[in-house]
SEPA-501060 format. One record per residue (C-alpha): residue number from 1; residue in one letter; x, y, z. Coordinates in pm, 1 decimal. Layout:
<sites>
<site k="NUM" r="a" xx="X" yy="Y" zz="Z"/>
...
</sites>
This chain:
<sites>
<site k="1" r="x" xx="0.0" yy="0.0" zz="0.0"/>
<site k="2" r="x" xx="290.0" yy="236.7" zz="74.1"/>
<site k="3" r="x" xx="427.9" yy="161.4" zz="-273.1"/>
<site k="4" r="x" xx="88.4" yy="239.8" zz="-429.3"/>
<site k="5" r="x" xx="19.0" yy="562.4" zz="-236.6"/>
<site k="6" r="x" xx="380.0" yy="669.0" zz="-179.1"/>
<site k="7" r="x" xx="390.1" yy="981.2" zz="39.3"/>
<site k="8" r="x" xx="66.2" yy="1169.4" zz="-13.8"/>
<site k="9" r="x" xx="20.8" yy="1541.4" zz="33.9"/>
<site k="10" r="x" xx="-355.9" yy="1588.5" zz="8.3"/>
<site k="11" r="x" xx="-514.8" yy="1906.9" zz="143.6"/>
<site k="12" r="x" xx="-796.2" yy="1743.0" zz="340.1"/>
<site k="13" r="x" xx="-865.3" yy="2058.6" zz="540.9"/>
<site k="14" r="x" xx="-931.5" yy="2246.9" zz="218.6"/>
<site k="15" r="x" xx="-1239.6" yy="2028.7" zz="170.9"/>
<site k="16" r="x" xx="-1379.2" yy="2079.5" zz="518.7"/>
<site k="17" r="x" xx="-1665.7" yy="2310.1" zz="414.0"/>
<site k="18" r="x" xx="-1783.1" yy="2061.1" zz="150.5"/>
<site k="19" r="x" xx="-1748.6" yy="1768.0" zz="390.0"/>
<site k="20" r="x" xx="-1938.1" yy="1955.7" zz="662.6"/>
<site k="21" r="x" xx="-2226.0" yy="2021.9" zz="419.6"/>
<site k="22" r="x" xx="-2241.7" yy="1656.7" zz="310.4"/>
<site k="23" r="x" xx="-2220.2" yy="1535.5" zz="669.9"/>
<site k="24" r="x" xx="-2491.0" yy="1778.7" zz="784.1"/>
<site k="25" r="x" xx="-2728.9" yy="1624.5" zz="529.1"/>
<site k="26" r="x" xx="-2638.7" yy="1271.7" zz="648.6"/>
<site k="27" r="x" xx="-2696.5" yy="1362.1" zz="1012.8"/>
<site k="28" r="x" xx="-3026.6" yy="1537.5" zz="933.2"/>
<site k="29" r="x" xx="-3153.0" yy="1233.2" zz="740.6"/>
<site k="30" r="x" xx="-3037.1" yy="1003.3" zz="1020.4"/>
<site k="31" r="x" xx="-3213.3" yy="1206.8" zz="1288.8"/>
<site k="32" r="x" xx="-3530.1" yy="1210.6" zz="1077.5"/>
<site k="33" r="x" xx="-3504.9" yy="830.7" zz="1041.9"/>
<site k="34" r="x" xx="-3455.2" yy="802.2" zz="1419.5"/>
<site k="35" r="x" xx="-3769.9" yy="1006.8" zz="1481.7"/>
<site k="36" r="x" xx="-3962.5" yy="785.3" zz="1239.7"/>
<site k="37" r="x" xx="-3833.7" yy="475.7" zz="1418.9"/>
<site k="38" r="x" xx="-3951.7" yy="623.0" zz="1749.6"/>
<site k="39" r="x" xx="-4294.5" yy="689.4" zz="1598.2"/>
<site k="40" r="x" xx="-4312.6" yy="335.8" zz="1461.8"/>
<site k="41" r="x" xx="-4327.0" yy="464.7" zz="1103.1"/>
<site k="42" r="x" xx="-4017.6" yy="277.0" zz="985.2"/>
<site k="43" r="x" xx="-3986.8" yy="-85.8" zz="878.9"/>
<site k="44" r="x" xx="-3932.9" yy="-223.3" zz="1228.8"/>
<site k="45" r="x" xx="-3862.9" yy="-588.0" zz="1301.3"/>
<site k="46" r="x" xx="-4062.8" yy="-799.5" zz="1542.4"/>
<site k="47" r="x" xx="-3802.9" yy="-724.6" zz="1811.2"/>
<site k="48" r="x" xx="-3947.1" yy="-372.7" zz="1831.6"/>
<site k="49" r="x" xx="-4313.0" yy="-405.9" zz="1731.6"/>
<site k="50" r="x" xx="-4389.7" yy="-755.4" zz="1855.2"/>
<site k="51" r="x" xx="-4446.3" yy="-1074.8" zz="1661.7"/>
<site k="52" r="x" xx="-4393.8" yy="-1448.9" zz="1654.3"/>
<site k="53" r="x" xx="-4103.6" yy="-1681.3" zz="1577.2"/>
<site k="54" r="x" xx="-4152.9" yy="-2049.4" zz="1494.7"/>
<site k="55" r="x" xx="-3868.8" yy="-2295.7" zz="1438.2"/>
<site k="56" r="x" xx="-3952.1" yy="-2619.1" zz="1254.7"/>
<site k="57" r="x" xx="-3725.3" yy="-2920.6" zz="1213.5"/>
<site k="58" r="x" xx="-3806.3" yy="-3131.9" zz="905.4"/>
<site k="59" r="x" xx="-3712.7" yy="-3494.8" zz="848.2"/>
<site k="60" r="x" xx="-3621.9" yy="-3409.3" zz="486.9"/>
<site k="61" r="x" xx="-3512.9" yy="-3070.1" zz="363.2"/>
<site k="62" r="x" xx="-3792.1" yy="-2831.5" zz="266.6"/>
<site k="63" r="x" xx="-3687.9" yy="-2565.9" zz="9.6"/>
<site k="64" r="x" xx="-3723.0" yy="-2225.3" zz="170.9"/>
<site k="65" r="x" xx="-3896.4" yy="-2085.1" zz="-140.5"/>
<site k="66" r="x" xx="-4177.9" yy="-2339.8" zz="-101.1"/>
<site k="67" r="x" xx="-4220.6" yy="-2248.1" zz="264.8"/>
<site k="68" r="x" xx="-4234.0" yy="-1877.7" zz="180.6"/>
<site k="69" r="x" xx="-4489.2" yy="-1937.3" zz="-95.8"/>
<site k="70" r="x" xx="-4721.1" yy="-2118.1" zz="147.5"/>
<site k="71" r="x" xx="-4699.4" yy="-1834.0" zz="400.3"/>
<site k="72" r="x" xx="-4760.4" yy="-1566.5" zz="135.9"/>
<site k="73" r="x" xx="-5062.2" yy="-1754.0" zz="0.3"/>
<site k="74" r="x" xx="-5206.8" yy="-1778.5" zz="352.6"/>
<site k="75" r="x" xx="-5177.4" yy="-1401.9" zz="398.1"/>
<site k="76" r="x" xx="-4864.9" yy="-1385.5" zz="614.4"/>
<site k="77" r="x" xx="-4702.1" yy="-1110.7" zz="410.4"/>
<site k="78" r="x" xx="-4361.3" yy="-974.5" zz="509.0"/>
<site k="79" r="x" xx="-4253.7" yy="-1292.4" zz="689.1"/>
<site k="80" r="x" xx="-3880.2" yy="-1356.1" zz="729.9"/>
<site k="81" r="x" xx="-3742.8" yy="-1706.7" zz="687.3"/>
<site k="82" r="x" xx="-3401.4" yy="-1843.1" zz="776.5"/>
<site k="83" r="x" xx="-3284.0" yy="-2188.7" zz="670.7"/>
<site k="84" r="x" xx="-3043.6" yy="-2407.7" zz="871.1"/>
<site k="85" r="x" xx="-2914.3" yy="-2689.3" zz="650.1"/>
<site k="86" r="x" xx="-2788.8" yy="-2883.4" zz="950.8"/>
<site k="87" r="x" xx="-3097.2" yy="-3056.4" zz="1088.1"/>
<site k="88" r="x" xx="-3316.9" yy="-2928.0" zz="802.4"/>
<site k="89" r="x" xx="-3453.0" yy="-2647.4" zz="1019.2"/>
<site k="90" r="x" xx="-3647.7" yy="-2337.7" zz="915.9"/>
<site k="91" r="x" xx="-3689.9" yy="-2033.9" zz="1140.8"/>
<site k="92" r="x" xx="-3999.9" yy="-1826.3" zz="1061.6"/>
<site k="93" r="x" xx="-4049.2" yy="-1470.1" zz="1188.1"/>
<site k="94" r="x" xx="-4394.7" yy="-1312.4" zz="1161.2"/>
<site k="95" r="x" xx="-4523.2" yy="-970.7" zz="1261.4"/>
<site k="96" r="x" xx="-4849.0" yy="-1118.3" zz="1389.1"/>
<site k="97" r="x" xx="-4881.4" yy="-1253.7" zz="1743.5"/>
<site k="98" r="x" xx="-5138.9" yy="-1412.4" zz="1980.4"/>
<site k="99" r="x" xx="-5203.0" yy="-1766.3" zz="1857.9"/>
<site k="100" r="x" xx="-5026.7" yy="-1729.9" zz="1522.9"/>
<site k="101" r="x" xx="-4774.7" yy="-2004.8" zz="1603.5"/>
<site k="102" r="x" xx="-5046.1" yy="-2272.6" zz="1614.4"/>
<site k="103" r="x" xx="-5189.0" yy="-2147.5" zz="1285.2"/>
<site k="104" r="x" xx="-4848.9" yy="-2166.3" zz="1115.8"/>
<site k="105" r="x" xx="-4785.3" yy="-2520.3" zz="1241.2"/>
<site k="106" r="x" xx="-5129.6" yy="-2630.9" zz="1121.8"/>
<site k="107" r="x" xx="-5072.5" yy="-2459.7" zz="787.0"/>
<site k="108" r="x" xx="-4745.7" yy="-2644.7" zz="726.8"/>
<site k="109" r="x" xx="-4893.7" yy="-2980.6" zz="827.8"/>
<site k="110" r="x" xx="-5176.1" yy="-2926.8" zz="578.4"/>
<site k="111" r="x" xx="-4955.1" yy="-2793.5" zz="297.2"/>
<site k="112" r="x" xx="-4682.2" yy="-3060.5" zz="333.3"/>
<site k="113" r="x" xx="-4847.2" yy="-3380.9" zz="452.8"/>
<site k="114" r="x" xx="-4562.5" yy="-3591.3" zz="314.0"/>
<site k="115" r="x" xx="-4291.3" yy="-3392.7" zz="494.8"/>
<site k="116" r="x" xx="-4304.5" yy="-3473.1" zz="867.2"/>
<site k="117" r="x" xx="-4152.5" yy="-3215.1" zz="1102.7"/>
<site k="118" r="x" xx="-4117.4" yy="-3129.7" zz="1469.2"/>
<site k="119" r="x" xx="-4178.8" yy="-2792.7" zz="1634.0"/>
<site k="120" r="x" xx="-3849.7" yy="-2697.4" zz="1800.4"/>
<site k="121" r="x" xx="-3966.6" yy="-2371.9" zz="1958.1"/>
<site k="122" r="x" xx="-4221.6" yy="-2092.9" zz="1938.7"/>
<site k="123" r="x" xx="-4180.6" yy="-1743.4" zz="2080.5"/>
<site k="124" r="x" xx="-4429.0" yy="-1458.2" zz="2095.6"/>
<site k="125" r="x" xx="-4317.0" yy="-1099.1" zz="2162.4"/>
<site k="126" r="x" xx="-4593.8" yy="-860.3" zz="2261.5"/>
<site k="127" r="x" xx="-4599.7" yy="-495.6" zz="2150.8"/>
<site k="128" r="x" xx="-4519.3" yy="-376.4" zz="2505.6"/>
<site k="129" r="x" xx="-4200.2" yy="-582.5" zz="2520.9"/>
<site k="130" r="x" xx="-4110.5" yy="-468.2" zz="2170.8"/>
<site k="131" r="x" xx="-4148.4" yy="-104.2" zz="2276.6"/>
<site k="132" r="x" xx="-3925.8" yy="-165.0" zz="2580.6"/>
<site k="133" r="x" xx="-3659.6" yy="-324.6" zz="2358.5"/>
<site k="134" r="x" xx="-3680.3" yy="-24.0" zz="2126.1"/>
<site k="135" r="x" xx="-3603.4" yy="220.7" zz="2406.2"/>
<site k="136" r="x" xx="-3332.8" yy="-7.7" zz="2548.1"/>
<site k="137" r="x" xx="-3161.6" yy="-7.0" zz="2207.4"/>
<site k="138" r="x" xx="-3177.9" yy="373.3" zz="2191.1"/>
<site k="139" r="x" xx="-3032.8" yy="404.4" zz="2540.7"/>
<site k="140" r="x" xx="-2750.8" yy="165.8" zz="2448.2"/>
<site k="141" r="x" xx="-2651.5" yy="390.0" zz="2157.0"/>
<site k="142" r="x" xx="-2670.5" yy="707.8" zz="2367.9"/>
<site k="143" r="x" xx="-2465.2" yy="560.4" zz="2653.6"/>
<site k="144" r="x" xx="-2201.6" yy="434.9" zz="2408.9"/>
<site k="145" r="x" xx="-2161.4" yy="786.5" zz="2264.7"/>
<site k="146" r="x" xx="-2128.7" yy="936.5" zz="2614.6"/>
<site k="147" r="x" xx="-1866.4" yy="673.1" zz="2698.0"/>
<site k="148" r="x" xx="-1675.9" yy="767.9" zz="2381.1"/>
<site k="149" r="x" xx="-1663.4" yy="1134.8" zz="2486.2"/>
<site k="150" r="x" xx="-1536.5" yy="1041.9" zz="2834.4"/>
<site k="151" r="x" xx="-1275.7" yy="797.9" zz="2699.2"/>
<site k="152" r="x" xx="-1134.1" yy="1032.1" zz="2433.3"/>
<site k="153" r="x" xx="-1144.0" yy="1331.9" zz="2669.1"/>
<site k="154" r="x" xx="-946.5" yy="1131.0" zz="2925.4"/>
<site k="155" r="x" xx="-697.3" yy="999.1" zz="2671.6"/>
<site k="156" r="x" xx="-654.8" yy="1326.1" zz="2480.8"/>
<site k="157" r="x" xx="-866.4" yy="1624.3" zz="2586.9"/>
<site k="158" r="x" xx="-1226.8" yy="1740.0" zz="2574.4"/>
<site k="159" r="x" xx="-1217.0" yy="1885.7" zz="2221.5"/>
<site k="160" r="x" xx="-1091.3" yy="1556.0" zz="2085.1"/>
<site k="161" r="x" xx="-1368.0" yy="1372.3" zz="2269.9"/>
<site k="162" r="x" xx="-1646.7" yy="1587.3" zz="2127.5"/>
<site k="163" r="x" xx="-1502.7" yy="1564.1" zz="1773.8"/>
<site k="164" r="x" xx="-1484.3" yy="1183.0" zz="1797.9"/>
<site k="165" r="x" xx="-1839.5" yy="1163.8" zz="1937.3"/>
<site k="166" r="x" xx="-1978.6" yy="1382.5" zz="1655.7"/>
<site k="167" r="x" xx="-1804.2" yy="1159.6" zz="1400.2"/>
<site k="168" r="x" xx="-1955.3" yy="850.2" zz="1562.5"/>
<site k="169" r="x" xx="-2304.8" yy="1003.4" zz="1569.4"/>
<site k="170" r="x" xx="-2254.0" yy="1096.4" zz="1204.0"/>
<site k="171" r="x" xx="-2170.9" yy="735.4" zz="1112.0"/>
<site k="172" r="x" xx="-2465.5" yy="587.8" zz="1301.3"/>
<site k="173" r="x" xx="-2705.2" yy="844.0" zz="1152.4"/>
<site k="174" r="x" xx="-2573.5" yy="783.6" zz="799.3"/>
<site k="175" r="x" xx="-2626.9" yy="406.5" zz="816.0"/>
<site k="176" r="x" xx="-2968.3" yy="447.2" zz="981.4"/>
<site k="177" r="x" xx="-3070.1" yy="693.4" zz="708.4"/>
<site k="178" r="x" xx="-2963.3" yy="453.5" zz="432.8"/>
<site k="179" r="x" xx="-3161.6" yy="166.7" zz="586.6"/>
<site k="180" r="x" xx="-3467.3" yy="387.9" zz="633.8"/>
<site k="181" r="x" xx="-3454.7" yy="515.6" zz="274.9"/>
<site k="182" r="x" xx="-3407.6" yy="158.9" zz="144.0"/>
<site k="183" r="x" xx="-3700.3" yy="43.7" zz="363.5"/>
<site k="184" r="x" xx="-3479.2" yy="-221.8" zz="520.9"/>
<site k="185" r="x" xx="-3600.3" yy="-393.1" zz="836.2"/>
<site k="186" r="x" xx="-3455.9" yy="-235.7" zz="1150.8"/>
<site k="187" r="x" xx="-3418.8" yy="-487.9" zz="1433.1"/>
<site k="188" r="x" xx="-3188.0" yy="-574.6" zz="1720.7"/>
<site k="189" r="x" xx="-2935.8" yy="-723.7" zz="1479.0"/>
<site k="190" r="x" xx="-2908.0" yy="-387.6" zz="1301.5"/>
<site k="191" r="x" xx="-2867.0" yy="-213.7" zz="1638.9"/>
<site k="192" r="x" xx="-2581.8" yy="-458.0" zz="1706.7"/>
<site k="193" r="x" xx="-2428.1" yy="-356.2" zz="1373.6"/>
<site k="194" r="x" xx="-2460.4" yy="13.0" zz="1466.8"/>
<site k="195" r="x" xx="-2285.5" yy="-42.5" zz="1801.0"/>
<site k="196" r="x" xx="-2012.7" yy="-243.3" zz="1626.3"/>
<site k="197" r="x" xx="-1978.7" yy="40.3" zz="1378.9"/>
<site k="198" r="x" xx="-1943.5" yy="291.1" zz="1663.5"/>
<site k="199" r="x" xx="-1649.0" yy="90.9" zz="1798.1"/>
<site k="200" r="x" xx="-1486.1" yy="65.0" zz="1454.7"/>
<site k="201" r="x" xx="-1531.7" yy="435.3" zz="1386.2"/>
<site k="202" r="x" xx="-1381.3" yy="523.2" zz="1724.0"/>
<site k="203" r="x" xx="-1076.6" yy="303.1" zz="1662.3"/>
<site k="204" r="x" xx="-1018.1" yy="459.6" zz="1321.9"/>
<site k="205" r="x" xx="-1051.4" yy="810.1" zz="1465.1"/>
<site k="206" r="x" xx="-814.8" yy="735.0" zz="1754.7"/>
<site k="207" r="x" xx="-542.2" yy="633.4" zz="1507.9"/>
<site k="208" r="x" xx="-564.4" yy="975.1" zz="1339.3"/>
<site k="209" r="x" xx="-582.2" yy="1156.5" zz="1675.2"/>
<site k="210" r="x" xx="-279.7" yy="966.3" zz="1802.8"/>
<site k="211" r="x" xx="-72.7" yy="1088.6" zz="1509.5"/>
<site k="212" r="x" xx="-201.3" yy="1445.0" zz="1559.6"/>
<site k="213" r="x" xx="-97.6" yy="1428.0" zz="1925.7"/>
<site k="214" r="x" xx="249.1" yy="1297.0" zz="1835.7"/>
<site k="215" r="x" xx="298.1" yy="1577.2" zz="1584.5"/>
<site k="216" r="x" xx="172.6" yy="1834.5" zz="1836.9"/>
<site k="217" r="x" xx="464.2" yy="1739.4" zz="2061.0"/>
<site k="218" r="x" xx="720.8" yy="1783.2" zz="1782.5"/>
<site k="219" r="x" xx="588.7" yy="2073.6" zz="1574.5"/>
<site k="220" r="x" xx="517.5" yy="2333.5" zz="1839.2"/>
<site k="221" r="x" xx="494.7" yy="2630.2" zz="1599.2"/>
<site k="222" r="x" xx="324.4" yy="2471.9" zz="1297.8"/>
<site k="223" r="x" xx="-33.7" yy="2595.2" zz="1234.9"/>
<site k="224" r="x" xx="-291.5" yy="2336.6" zz="1334.3"/>
<site k="225" r="x" xx="-458.3" yy="2295.6" zz="988.1"/>
<site k="226" r="x" xx="-124.5" yy="2208.1" zz="826.2"/>
<site k="227" r="x" xx="-32.8" yy="1980.8" zz="1115.0"/>
<site k="228" r="x" xx="-362.4" yy="1791.5" zz="1092.8"/>
<site k="229" r="x" xx="-324.5" yy="1759.3" zz="715.2"/>
<site k="230" r="x" xx="22.5" yy="1613.2" zz="756.7"/>
<site k="231" r="x" xx="-99.9" yy="1373.5" zz="1026.9"/>
<site k="232" r="x" xx="-383.3" yy="1238.1" zz="811.8"/>
<site k="233" r="x" xx="-150.4" yy="1190.2" zz="515.1"/>
<site k="234" r="x" xx="95.0" yy="1000.2" zz="733.4"/>
<site k="235" r="x" xx="-168.8" yy="742.8" zz="844.2"/>
<site k="236" r="x" xx="-366.6" yy="740.2" zz="518.2"/>
<site k="237" r="x" xx="-215.5" yy="414.7" zz="391.5"/>
<site k="238" r="x" xx="-288.4" yy="243.7" zz="724.8"/>
<site k="239" r="x" xx="-647.6" yy="372.3" zz="722.4"/>
<site k="240" r="x" xx="-711.4" yy="254.8" zz="366.4"/>
<site k="241" r="x" xx="-552.0" yy="-86.9" zz="414.6"/>
<site k="242" r="x" xx="-753.5" yy="-149.6" zz="733.5"/>
<site k="243" r="x" xx="-1081.7" yy="-49.1" zz="570.7"/>
<site k="244" r="x" xx="-1014.5" yy="-252.2" zz="256.5"/>
<site k="245" r="x" xx="-937.2" yy="-559.0" zz="466.4"/>
<site k="246" r="x" xx="-1273.3" yy="-531.3" zz="641.1"/>
<site k="247" r="x" xx="-1455.0" yy="-459.5" zz="313.5"/>
<site k="248" r="x" xx="-1302.3" yy="-771.1" zz="154.4"/>
<site k="249" r="x" xx="-1462.1" yy="-976.7" zz="432.3"/>
<site k="250" r="x" xx="-1799.7" yy="-801.1" zz="426.2"/>
<site k="251" r="x" xx="-1863.6" yy="-806.5" zz="50.4"/>
<site k="252" r="x" xx="-1883.5" yy="-1189.8" zz="30.4"/>
<site k="253" r="x" xx="-2108.8" yy="-1190.1" zz="338.5"/>
<site k="254" r="x" xx="-2343.7" yy="-941.2" zz="170.6"/>
<site k="255" r="x" xx="-2348.9" yy="-1145.2" zz="-150.5"/>
<site k="256" r="x" xx="-2358.6" yy="-1501.3" zz="-13.4"/>
<site k="257" r="x" xx="-2432.2" yy="-1473.6" zz="359.3"/>
<site k="258" r="x" xx="-2801.2" yy="-1554.8" zz="334.3"/>
<site k="259" r="x" xx="-3114.0" yy="-1356.7" zz="418.7"/>
<site k="260" r="x" xx="-3041.1" yy="-1292.3" zz="786.1"/>
<site k="261" r="x" xx="-2671.1" yy="-1204.3" zz="752.2"/>
<site k="262" r="x" xx="-2729.7" yy="-987.5" zz="445.0"/>
<site k="263" r="x" xx="-2868.4" yy="-676.6" zz="618.6"/>
<site k="264" r="x" xx="-2626.8" yy="-706.1" zz="912.1"/>
<site k="265" r="x" xx="-2329.3" yy="-727.0" zz="675.6"/>
<site k="266" r="x" xx="-2470.5" yy="-448.6" zz="457.7"/>
<site k="267" r="x" xx="-2498.5" yy="-217.9" zz="760.9"/>
<site k="268" r="x" xx="-2136.8" yy="-290.5" zz="853.9"/>
<site k="269" r="x" xx="-2023.4" yy="-237.7" zz="493.9"/>
<site k="270" r="x" xx="-2189.4" yy="102.7" zz="473.7"/>
<site k="271" r="x" xx="-2056.7" yy="180.3" zz="820.2"/>
<site k="272" r="x" xx="-1694.6" yy="98.5" zz="740.4"/>
<site k="273" r="x" xx="-1703.5" yy="322.0" zz="432.7"/>
<site k="274" r="x" xx="-1871.0" yy="609.1" zz="617.5"/>
<site k="275" r="x" xx="-1650.1" yy="555.6" zz="924.7"/>
<site k="276" r="x" xx="-1334.3" yy="587.6" zz="716.0"/>
<site k="277" r="x" xx="-1473.8" yy="904.2" zz="559.8"/>
<site k="278" r="x" xx="-1569.2" yy="1055.3" zz="896.9"/>
<site k="279" r="x" xx="-1227.0" yy="994.8" zz="1053.6"/>
<site k="280" r="x" xx="-1070.6" yy="1205.8" zz="781.0"/>
<site k="281" r="x" xx="-1340.6" yy="1452.1" zz="678.5"/>
<site k="282" r="x" xx="-1547.3" yy="1498.3" zz="997.1"/>
<site k="283" r="x" xx="-1354.2" yy="1439.5" zz="1321.1"/>
<site k="284" r="x" xx="-1026.5" yy="1607.5" zz="1221.8"/>
<site k="285" r="x" xx="-1177.4" yy="1911.1" zz="1040.3"/>
<site k="286" r="x" xx="-1415.6" yy="1962.4" zz="1334.1"/>
<site k="287" r="x" xx="-1115.8" yy="1975.5" zz="1563.8"/>
<site k="288" r="x" xx="-955.5" yy="2241.7" zz="1344.1"/>
<site k="289" r="x" xx="-1280.1" yy="2440.2" zz="1307.0"/>
<site k="290" r="x" xx="-1333.2" yy="2445.8" zz="1683.9"/>
<site k="291" r="x" xx="-974.7" yy="2557.4" zz="1738.2"/>
<site k="292" r="x" xx="-997.5" yy="2839.1" zz="1480.1"/>
<site k="293" r="x" xx="-1340.7" yy="2960.9" zz="1593.7"/>
<site k="294" r="x" xx="-1255.1" yy="2977.8" zz="1964.0"/>
<site k="295" r="x" xx="-897.4" yy="3093.0" zz="1917.1"/>
<site k="296" r="x" xx="-797.2" yy="2834.3" zz="2175.5"/>
<site k="297" r="x" xx="-485.5" yy="2626.4" zz="2190.1"/>
<site k="298" r="x" xx="-467.1" yy="2250.5" zz="2196.1"/>
<site k="299" r="x" xx="-240.8" yy="2110.1" zz="2462.8"/>
<site k="300" r="x" xx="107.0" yy="2059.4" zz="2320.4"/>
<site k="301" r="x" xx="275.3" yy="1839.3" zz="2575.4"/>
<site k="302" r="x" xx="650.1" yy="1829.2" zz="2609.6"/>
</sites>
């Protein structure tokens, strides 16, 4: 990667106004999507709105397309099916609840009389529990962002902490906005992806901040915009190689990972791309903008 990029000298800070405008749109769309999720107007999974899961274990494999066709014909639209080849199991998720499990079992026995199966488990989640899970997920995201501010402020200083937190919020909002606009189902698995993304974004930002801090110790008279530019260019190859490594893993998962892993992997894929962007074009420029606007001085330790 060093041989491909050589020593770059890109003026990242010169693009900060453009990047701030793009990021403002992403955050606005993400906050709108969050409000819609809170109002129940988004495509929420049964984790948040309630529903039923039924797991069936067949003696012989039942093609998942045939199972889905039977459910659609019976009026169970929007059902999610997951196939487990080991044990010939099918996991069915439905938005309906209260006695739906028995109806599904009876439906499959009638539709496939020559394919005996056992009912492994049935679970019903009421709307009240789903609402509680929805607020628990929101609190988990909020607490993680607060923890990021405290951690970065302790390791560096408060301005760094706020810049890293804004970048993390930006990444979460961007992925949430994409899923809302694509009408993808938002469930606990997607919340897990968002929290994973927050950790990845923080790690990527810390690498850039570490180099800025090292250069602050050496270049005591260099203007901060030039110093931040130089710092980003110095770790650019590392940032790109790390992101590409993760992308190379996620792309096959998106393409061949199956119905359940697809959205989770897609959220991470979007998140890695946006997280790499935010480390360079959001967190660092925000640090410079805050410094210039307040006329303050970052701590330059000896």
